[in-house]
C-alpha positions in Angstrom: -5.9 -11.8 28.5 -7.8 -13.7 25.6 -10.9 -12.8 27.0 -10.1 -9.3 26.4 -9.0 -9.6 23.1 -11.7 -11.8 22.1 -14.0 -8.6 23.5 -11.9 -6.0 21.4 -12.0 -8.5 18.5 -15.7 -8.4 17.9 -15.8 -4.9 17.7 -15.9 -3.1 14.2 -13.4 -0.1 15.5 -10.8 -2.8 16.2 -11.2 -4.8 13.1 -10.8 -1.1 11.4 -8.0 -0.3 13.6 -6.2 -3.4 12.7 -6.8 -3.1 8.8 -5.1 0.4 9.3 -2.2 -0.8 11.1 -1.9 -3.9 8.3 -2.0 -1.1 5.4 0.3 1.1 7.2 3.3 -1.5 7.5 2.4 -2.5 4.1 3.3 1.0 3.0 6.0 1.3 4.8 7.6 -2.1 3.4 6.8 -1.5 -0.2 7.6 2.2 -0.2 10.7 1.8 -1.8 9.0 -0.5 -4.5 6.5 2.1 -5.0 9.2 4.8 -5.8 10.9 2.5 -8.4 7.4 2.1 -10.4 6.9 5.5 -10.1 10.1 6.2 -12.0 9.7 3.4 -14.2 5.9 4.9 -15.5 7.8 8.1 -16.1 10.2 6.9 -18.1 7.8 4.9 -20.2 5.4 7.7 -20.4 8.6 10.4 -21.6 9.9 7.1 -24.0 6.3 6.9 -25.7 5.9 10.8 -26.1 9.2 10.7 -27.9 8.8 7.7 -29.5 6.7 8.3 -33.2 4.3 5.6 -33.9 4.7 3.5 -36.5 
């Protein structure tokens, strides 16, 4: 089993696959934070349009 893992890890496509899986997990875990950040950005953008320059 360890030899199989070492053989697969030596291939570039396996590393690419591992990165894609990791990115997918990160996006799924942080999706709620991304939604909150988007709403904050929209709110701040609206506030800067509404507020006059001093």
